[in-house]
Structure formats: structure tokens, C-alpha cells
MARZAMAR-452231 format. One record per residue (C-alpha): residue number from 0; y, z negated, x negated; residue in three letters. Coordinates in Angstrom, 2 decimals, decimal comma, m for minus. Layout:
<recs>
<nuba NUM&north Y&up Z&east X&rogu ALA>
...
</recs>
This chain:
<recs>
<nuba 0&north 117,09&up m131,88&east m131,42&rogu MET>
<nuba 1&north 119,79&up m131,31&east m128,75&rogu THR>
<nuba 2&north 119,53&up m134,28&east m126,03&rogu GLU>
<nuba 3&north 117,42&up m133,16&east m123,45&rogu ARG>
<nuba 4&north 120,37&up m132,18&east m120,48&rogu GLY>
<nuba 5&north 122,76&up m131,25&east m122,97&rogu VAL>
<nuba 6&north 123,59&up m127,90&east m124,74&rogu GLY>
<nuba 7&north 123,57&up m124,24&east m123,55&rogu GLU>
<nuba 8&north 120,41&up m124,85&east m121,41&rogu LEU>
<nuba 9&north 121,54&up m128,21&east m119,95&rogu GLY>
<nuba 10&north 120,31&up m128,90&east m116,77&rogu GLY>
<nuba 11&north 117,71&up m126,12&east m116,84&rogu LYS>
<nuba 12&north 114,01&up m126,10&east m115,83&rogu ARG>
<nuba 13&north 111,65&up m123,81&east m117,94&rogu ALA>
<nuba 14&north 108,27&up m122,87&east m117,58&rogu LEU>
<nuba 15&north 106,44&up m121,70&east m120,30&rogu VAL>
<nuba 16&north 103,06&up m120,44&east m120,07&rogu THR>
<nuba 17&north 100,61&up m120,85&east m123,37&rogu GLY>
<nuba 18&north 102,94&up m123,70&east m124,61&rogu ALA>
<nuba 19&north 100,17&up m125,50&east m126,49&rogu ALA>
<nuba 20&north 100,11&up m123,60&east m129,70&rogu SER>
<nuba 21&north 101,69&up m120,87&east m131,56&rogu GLY>
<nuba 22&north 104,87&up m118,73&east m130,04&rogu ILE>
<nuba 23&north 104,48&up m120,52&east m126,68&rogu GLY>
<nuba 24&north 105,04&up m123,77&east m128,60&rogu GLU>
<nuba 25&north 107,88&up m122,53&east m130,47&rogu ALA>
<nuba 26&north 109,62&up m121,47&east m127,73&rogu VAL>
<nuba 27&north 108,95&up m124,69&east m125,56&rogu ALA>
<nuba 28&north 110,20&up m126,94&east m128,75&rogu ARG>
<nuba 29&north 113,39&up m124,06&east m129,23&rogu GLU>
<nuba 30&north 114,26&up m124,14&east m125,46&rogu LEU>
<nuba 31&north 114,01&up m128,22&east m125,35&rogu ALA>
<nuba 32&north 116,26&up m128,08&east m128,26&rogu ALA>
<nuba 33&north 118,84&up m126,29&east m126,35&rogu ARG>
<nuba 34&north 119,08&up m128,62&east m123,70&rogu GLY>
<nuba 35&north 116,11&up m127,44&east m121,12&rogu ALA>
<nuba 36&north 113,62&up m129,42&east m119,50&rogu SER>
<nuba 37&north 109,97&up m127,72&east m119,87&rogu VAL>
<nuba 38&north 107,56&up m127,51&east m118,33&rogu VAL>
<nuba 39&north 104,42&up m127,24&east m121,14&rogu VAL>
<nuba 40&north 101,71&up m125,15&east m119,30&rogu ALA>
<nuba 41&north 98,30&up m124,45&east m121,23&rogu ASP>
<nuba 42&north 94,52&up m124,25&east m120,74&rogu LEU>
<nuba 43&north 94,50&up m126,82&east m123,62&rogu ASP>
<nuba 44&north 95,57&up m130,08&east m121,53&rogu GLY>
<nuba 45&north 95,50&up m132,17&east m124,96&rogu ASP>
<nuba 46&north 97,65&up m129,69&east m126,62&rogu GLY>
<nuba 47&north 99,91&up m129,52&east m123,73&rogu ALA>
<nuba 48&north 100,68&up m133,24&east m123,18&rogu ALA>
<nuba 49&north 100,97&up m133,47&east m126,83&rogu ARG>
<nuba 50&north 103,83&up m130,69&east m126,65&rogu VAL>
<nuba 51&north 105,05&up m131,97&east m123,78&rogu ALA>
<nuba 52&north 105,24&up m135,44&east m125,40&rogu ASP>
<nuba 53&north 107,25&up m134,59&east m128,46&rogu GLU>
<nuba 54&north 109,95&up m132,69&east m126,60&rogu ILE>
<nuba 55&north 110,38&up m135,00&east m123,77&rogu GLY>
<nuba 56&north 108,86&up m132,15&east m121,30&rogu GLY>
<nuba 57&north 106,22&up m132,18&east m118,54&rogu GLU>
<nuba 58&north 102,78&up m130,96&east m119,27&rogu PRO>
<nuba 59&north 100,56&up m128,78&east m116,91&rogu TRP>
<nuba 60&north 97,13&up m128,23&east m117,48&rogu THR>
<nuba 61&north 96,42&up m124,73&east m116,09&rogu VAL>
<nuba 62&north 93,86&up m122,28&east m115,80&rogu ASP>
<nuba 63&north 95,98&up m119,39&east m115,28&rogu LEU>
<nuba 64&north 92,98&up m116,78&east m114,78&rogu ALA>
<nuba 65&north 92,33&up m118,71&east m111,91&rogu ASP>
<nuba 66&north 94,48&up m117,00&east m109,54&rogu LEU>
<nuba 67&north 93,24&up m118,84&east m106,09&rogu ASP>
<nuba 68&north 94,59&up m122,05&east m107,69&rogu ALA>
<nuba 69&north 97,90&up m120,61&east m109,39&rogu LEU>
<nuba 70&north 98,82&up m119,38&east m106,02&rogu VAL>
<nuba 71&north 98,26&up m122,27&east m104,18&rogu ALA>
<nuba 72&north 100,15&up m124,44&east m106,74&rogu HIS>
<nuba 73&north 104,14&up m125,25&east m106,17&rogu PRO>
<nuba 74&north 105,96&up m123,98&east m109,19&rogu VAL>
<nuba 75&north 109,85&up m123,96&east m109,96&rogu GLU>
<nuba 76&north 112,05&up m123,00&east m112,76&rogu ALA>
<nuba 77&north 115,35&up m121,74&east m114,00&rogu ASP>
<nuba 78&north 113,67&up m120,06&east m116,88&rogu ILE>
<nuba 79&north 110,07&up m118,60&east m116,44&rogu LEU>
<nuba 80&north 108,40&up m117,25&east m120,20&rogu VAL>
<nuba 81&north 105,22&up m115,41&east m119,71&rogu ASN>
<nuba 82&north 103,53&up m115,89&east m122,83&rogu ASN>
<nuba 83&north 99,95&up m116,87&east m122,25&rogu ALA>
<nuba 84&north 97,54&up m114,34&east m123,59&rogu GLY>
<nuba 85&north 94,18&up m113,68&east m125,38&rogu ILE>
<nuba 86&north 92,65&up m110,65&east m127,26&rogu GLN>
<nuba 87&north 89,48&up m108,95&east m127,79&rogu THR>
<nuba 88&north 88,71&up m106,42&east m130,57&rogu VAL>
<nuba 89&north 86,09&up m104,21&east m129,12&rogu SER>
<nuba 90&north 84,92&up m100,51&east m128,91&rogu PRO>
<nuba 91&north 85,81&up m99,20&east m125,23&rogu ILE>
<nuba 92&north 81,90&up m98,42&east m124,53&rogu GLU>
<nuba 93&north 80,96&up m101,71&east m125,23&rogu ASP>
<nuba 94&north 83,69&up m103,65&east m123,50&rogu PHE>
<nuba 95&north 82,69&up m106,45&east m121,25&rogu ASP>
<nuba 96&north 83,93&up m105,32&east m117,81&rogu PRO>
<nuba 97&north 84,13&up m109,04&east m116,55&rogu ALA>
<nuba 98&north 86,10&up m109,94&east m119,81&rogu ARG>
<nuba 99&north 88,58&up m106,80&east m118,93&rogu PHE>
<nuba 100&north 89,47&up m108,13&east m115,48&rogu ARG>
<nuba 101&north 90,12&up m111,56&east m116,54&rogu MET>
<nuba 102&north 92,52&up m110,25&east m119,60&rogu MET>
<nuba 103&north 94,30&up m108,10&east m116,88&rogu ILE>
<nuba 104&north 94,80&up m111,39&east m114,49&rogu ASP>
<nuba 105&north 95,55&up m113,68&east m117,07&rogu LEU>
<nuba 106&north 98,12&up m111,30&east m118,70&rogu MET>
<nuba 107&north 99,57&up m109,24&east m115,68&rogu VAL>
<nuba 108&north 98,34&up m110,95&east m112,48&rogu THR>
<nuba 109&north 99,29&up m114,62&east m113,44&rogu ALA>
<nuba 110&north 102,96&up m113,28&east m114,32&rogu PRO>
<nuba 111&north 103,50&up m111,65&east m111,18&rogu PHE>
<nuba 112&north 102,12&up m114,66&east m109,26&rogu LEU>
<nuba 113&north 104,58&up m117,23&east m111,30&rogu LEU>
<nuba 114&north 107,68&up m114,96&east m110,55&rogu ALA>
<nuba 115&north 106,77&up m114,42&east m107,33&rogu ARG>
<nuba 116&north 106,48&up m118,17&east m107,07&rogu ALA>
<nuba 117&north 109,82&up m119,02&east m108,96&rogu VAL>
<nuba 118&north 112,22&up m116,13&east m107,83&rogu LEU>
<nuba 119&north 113,34&up m117,28&east m104,31&rogu PRO>
<nuba 120&north 114,54&up m120,92&east m106,17&rogu GLY>
<nuba 121&north 116,30&up m118,52&east m109,06&rogu MET>
<nuba 122&north 117,95&up m116,06&east m105,88&rogu TYR>
<nuba 123&north 118,93&up m119,29&east m104,29&rogu ARG>
<nuba 124&north 120,71&up m120,86&east m107,54&rogu ALA>
<nuba 125&north 121,92&up m117,14&east m108,02&rogu GLY>
<nuba 126&north 120,79&up m117,85&east m111,63&rogu TRP>
<nuba 127&north 117,30&up m117,34&east m113,43&rogu GLY>
<nuba 128&north 116,06&up m116,07&east m116,45&rogu ARG>
<nuba 129&north 112,53&up m114,22&east m116,67&rogu VAL>
<nuba 130&north 111,30&up m113,72&east m120,46&rogu VAL>
<nuba 131&north 107,91&up m111,95&east m121,05&rogu ASN>
<nuba 132&north 106,01&up m112,24&east m124,38&rogu VAL>
<nuba 133&north 105,16&up m108,71&east m124,61&rogu SER>
<nuba 134&north 104,05&up m106,91&east m128,30&rogu SER>
<nuba 135&north 104,56&up m104,15&east m129,88&rogu VAL>
<nuba 136&north 101,24&up m102,89&east m128,17&rogu HIS>
<nuba 137&north 103,05&up m102,78&east m125,13&rogu GLY>
<nuba 138&north 104,99&up m100,15&east m126,49&rogu LEU>
<nuba 139&north 102,33&up m98,57&east m128,61&rogu ARG>
<nuba 140&north 98,35&up m98,41&east m128,92&rogu ALA>
<nuba 141&north 95,78&up m99,68&east m130,96&rogu SER>
<nuba 142&north 92,20&up m98,83&east m131,07&rogu ALA>
<nuba 143&north 89,74&up m101,24&east m130,04&rogu PHE>
<nuba 144&north 92,44&up m103,23&east m127,79&rogu LYS>
<nuba 145&north 91,72&up m101,42&east m124,29&rogu SER>
<nuba 146&north 92,43&up m104,58&east m122,29&rogu ALA>
<nuba 147&north 95,41&up m105,97&east m124,67&rogu TYR>
<nuba 148&north 97,37&up m102,56&east m124,48&rogu VAL>
<nuba 149&north 96,59&up m102,03&east m120,69&rogu THR>
<nuba 150&north 97,78&up m105,55&east m120,28&rogu ALA>
<nuba 151&north 100,86&up m105,76&east m122,40&rogu LYS>
<nuba 152&north 101,97&up m101,87&east m120,80&rogu HIS>
<nuba 153&north 101,64&up m103,69&east m117,12&rogu GLY>
<nuba 154&north 103,82&up m106,44&east m117,92&rogu LEU>
<nuba 155&north 106,51&up m104,15&east m119,65&rogu GLU>
<nuba 156&north 106,44&up m102,44&east m116,10&rogu GLY>
<nuba 157&north 106,53&up m105,83&east m114,30&rogu LEU>
<nuba 158&north 109,54&up m106,97&east m116,03&rogu SER>
<nuba 159&north 111,14&up m103,88&east m115,33&rogu LYS>
<nuba 160&north 110,74&up m104,23&east m111,51&rogu VAL>
<nuba 161&north 111,86&up m107,80&east m111,87&rogu ILE>
<nuba 162&north 115,06&up m107,09&east m113,65&rogu ALA>
<nuba 163&north 115,99&up m104,26&east m111,02&rogu LEU>
<nuba 164&north 115,35&up m106,70&east m108,22&rogu GLU>
<nuba 165&north 116,48&up m109,93&east m109,77&rogu GLY>
<nuba 166&north 120,19&up m107,71&east m110,53&rogu ALA>
<nuba 167&north 122,12&up m108,87&east m107,32&rogu PRO>
<nuba 168&north 120,85&up m112,54&east m107,29&rogu HIS>
<nuba 169&north 121,70&up m113,52&east m111,19&rogu GLY>
<nuba 170&north 118,49&up m112,68&east m112,46&rogu VAL>
<nuba 171&north 117,35&up m111,18&east m115,99&rogu THR>
<nuba 172&north 114,24&up m110,25&east m116,90&rogu SER>
<nuba 173&north 113,27&up m108,92&east m120,33&rogu ASN>
<nuba 174&north 110,37&up m108,53&east m122,42&rogu CYS>
<nuba 175&north 109,89&up m109,65&east m126,02&rogu VAL>
<nuba 176&north 107,85&up m107,42&east m128,17&rogu ASN>
<nuba 177&north 106,53&up m108,73&east m131,71&rogu PRO>
<nuba 178&north 104,23&up m107,29&east m133,89&rogu GLY>
<nuba 179&north 101,23&up m109,44&east m135,45&rogu TYR>
<nuba 180&north 102,56&up m113,14&east m135,64&rogu VAL>
<nuba 181&north 101,39&up m115,56&east m137,89&rogu ARG>
<nuba 182&north 99,29&up m117,86&east m135,04&rogu THR>
<nuba 183&north 95,73&up m118,76&east m134,32&rogu ALA>
<nuba 184&north 95,34&up m115,67&east m132,51&rogu LEU>
<nuba 185&north 95,79&up m113,34&east m134,93&rogu VAL>
<nuba 186&north 93,77&up m115,49&east m137,22&rogu GLU>
<nuba 187&north 91,22&up m115,22&east m135,06&rogu LYS>
<nuba 188&north 91,04&up m111,13&east m134,94&rogu GLN>
<nuba 189&north 90,48&up m111,49&east m138,34&rogu ILE>
<nuba 190&north 86,84&up m111,14&east m138,24&rogu ALA>
<nuba 191&north 86,46&up m109,04&east m135,43&rogu ASP>
<nuba 192&north 88,76&up m106,36&east m136,91&rogu GLN>
<nuba 193&north 86,63&up m106,45&east m140,04&rogu ALA>
<nuba 194&north 83,61&up m105,72&east m138,13&rogu ARG>
<nuba 195&north 84,83&up m102,70&east m136,40&rogu VAL>
<nuba 196&north 86,75&up m101,42&east m138,98&rogu HIS>
<nuba 197&north 83,47&up m101,71&east m141,34&rogu GLY>
<nuba 198&north 86,58&up m103,24&east m144,26&rogu ILE>
<nuba 199&north 86,16&up m106,87&east m145,93&rogu PRO>
<nuba 200&north 88,18&up m109,68&east m143,82&rogu GLU>
<nuba 201&north 90,44&up m110,20&east m146,63&rogu SER>
<nuba 202&north 91,72&up m106,59&east m146,42&rogu GLU>
<nuba 203&north 92,43&up m107,05&east m142,73&rogu VAL>
<nuba 204&north 96,23&up m108,08&east m142,74&rogu VAL>
<nuba 205&north 97,34&up m105,98&east m144,91&rogu GLU>
<nuba 206&north 95,46&up m102,28&east m144,18&rogu THR>
<nuba 207&north 95,00&up m102,97&east m140,81&rogu VAL>
<nuba 208&north 97,54&up m104,93&east m139,22&rogu MET>
<nuba 209&north 100,52&up m104,23&east m141,49&rogu LEU>
<nuba 210&north 99,57&up m100,91&east m142,22&rogu THR>
<nuba 211&north 102,60&up m99,49&east m139,93&rogu GLU>
<nuba 212&north 105,10&up m102,06&east m141,02&rogu ASN>
<nuba 213&north 108,13&up m101,16&east m143,20&rogu ALA>
<nuba 214&north 108,53&up m104,87&east m143,92&rogu ILE>
<nuba 215&north 105,36&up m106,25&east m144,84&rogu LYS>
<nuba 216&north 104,87&up m109,62&east m143,54&rogu ARG>
<nuba 217&north 103,61&up m111,52&east m140,37&rogu LEU>
<nuba 218&north 106,34&up m113,14&east m138,11&rogu LEU>
<nuba 219&north 106,81&up m116,78&east m137,45&rogu GLU>
<nuba 220&north 106,50&up m118,01&east m133,94&rogu PRO>
<nuba 221&north 109,92&up m119,75&east m134,41&rogu GLU>
<nuba 222&north 111,42&up m116,14&east m135,11&rogu GLU>
<nuba 223&north 109,98&up m114,95&east m131,98&rogu VAL>
<nuba 224&north 111,23&up m118,30&east m129,79&rogu ALA>
<nuba 225&north 114,96&up m118,17&east m131,23&rogu ASP>
<nuba 226&north 115,16&up m114,44&east m129,75&rogu LEU>
<nuba 227&north 113,39&up m116,03&east m126,49&rogu VAL>
<nuba 228&north 116,17&up m118,37&east m126,48&rogu ALA>
<nuba 229&north 118,81&up m116,34&east m126,57&rogu TRP>
<nuba 230&north 117,88&up m114,05&east m124,03&rogu PHE>
<nuba 231&north 118,23&up m117,02&east m121,57&rogu CYS>
<nuba 232&north 121,26&up m118,27&east m122,81&rogu GLY>
<nuba 233&north 125,06&up m117,28&east m121,99&rogu PRO>
<nuba 234&north 125,34&up m114,10&east m124,34&rogu THR>
<nuba 235&north 122,77&up m112,45&east m122,92&rogu ALA>
<nuba 236&north 123,88&up m112,23&east m119,41&rogu ARG>
<nuba 237&north 124,62&up m108,24&east m119,41&rogu MET>
<nuba 238&north 120,70&up m107,83&east m121,16&rogu VAL>
<nuba 239&north 118,13&up m107,15&east m118,59&rogu THR>
<nuba 240&north 115,33&up m104,38&east m118,19&rogu GLY>
<nuba 241&north 114,89&up m104,54&east m121,96&rogu THR>
<nuba 242&north 112,19&up m104,32&east m124,56&rogu SER>
<nuba 243&north 113,18&up m106,02&east m127,75&rogu TYR>
<nuba 244&north 111,03&up m105,05&east m130,47&rogu VAL>
<nuba 245&north 110,07&up m107,41&east m133,52&rogu MET>
<nuba 246&north 107,91&up m105,16&east m135,36&rogu ASP>
<nuba 247&north 109,22&up m104,90&east m139,04&rogu GLY>
<nuba 248&north 109,56&up m101,14&east m138,62&rogu GLY>
<nuba 249&north 106,48&up m100,47&east m136,98&rogu TRP>
<nuba 250&north 108,08&up m98,57&east m134,01&rogu THR>
<nuba 251&north 110,82&up m96,55&east m135,70&rogu ALA>
<nuba 252&north 107,98&up m94,59&east m137,40&rogu ARG>
</recs>
């Protein structure tokens, strides 16, 4: 691992949400390996503390869906990675409206509030990176995922507006759009997908999750983290307002 403060991201402070596990943890580790000082933000305080301790970062136990508390908390970062997210698989007619609102708050409003908090400092520095971990579902829809698809489409729009407003100030904003990644979030969907599709759990990955993929495997969190880190590095200075798909050919169809 690169010593903190040394490397292409040396001297940069990164905030990664949902960083106690899965993609967020992989991103936090990769940014730290490239020299950044990383704030590991997650609802799971113990998990955030574990990751922060292992990478020499700073834990932040936070409920991103508590918008009033989020507005009141001072936030500074040179790099913002909006990664936190949850999934609910349900037909629209059975979808709990309160759950729908909470998912929008977590995956759209919270990224907006975090960007709103960190952009002034980025503008003053003349440098900043916002990377939004979206999804192939930010570009395509799937049945039974109304809140998640809506949220990711909203995050795509927010990312593009940040890109346009940030460009004169040296700030870039991009989306990373993975397909299914080998994480707890995906594993927890298997039973729900089996239920709504009326198939055995053993068939879910192949017949539901990977049915549109040309490359028939799940992504690994470290693969997503590598792309996120590239967006933050010196060779991506002209890349902004994009949605970079990592979906094994899903959207090529």
C-alpha cells in the first residue's frame, strides 16, 4: 500500500459513503493506496471503524437518510464518492411508499447535500472530484425495482449538473455504472428475486441477474474501485459528465 499522503492522490481528502463493506470498502482501500486520506462513512459504525483503522482513515458513523442531521454536519473533501445504497425488490402495487421515499433520500438527496457541502471548498481549491456509484439501472430499467431505478436515474442527472457547474472550477463529476457486483447487497436480493419471478434461488444469478450480460460473471468490488480511482487521478482531468458502464455488455444490446 502507498503511504498515506504519498502517491497520485497524496494530500487529498476523500469521503466515501457506504464504505464499511462491498464497493465502498474497496473504493476506500484503493483511494488510500493511492495516497488519499479517506473518511469512511457508513451507518455501520463498527464496520466503518474497522476499515478506517486498517487504511489509516477516519470513520464517520452516519445515517444518510437523516437529512436534517446531514445538513447540520460540517463536511469537507477534495474527493466525494457517493456510493451508499440499498435495494428493495417488489411490484409497484405492493411497494411501501415510506420505503420508496427513504431510498430516494438516501441515493439522491443525500448525494446532493454532500455535494452542496463540499463544492465550495473544491471551488476555492480549484480542484475536486465527484464520483457517483450509479448502476446499469441508472441507464436501464428492470421490473420490481421502481425506487432503485428511479434513484439511480436521478443520480445520473445530478452528476451531469455538477459536471457543468463544476467545470469552470476544476471539478469533475462522473458516474460509474456497474452491473451486478459480488456484494452483500446483491446476495440479499437472491431470495426476493426468486420470490417475485417464481423461480428457485439457485437459478437467480444465471437467469435473472446475468441474463442480459454477454460476459456471464459478477463484477468484483475491486474492479469498480479501480475505475473510481482512475476518475480521481491525473489522466482523467478532461473526463466529466460521463456515465461509464461496467456491465459485461448488458447495454450493448
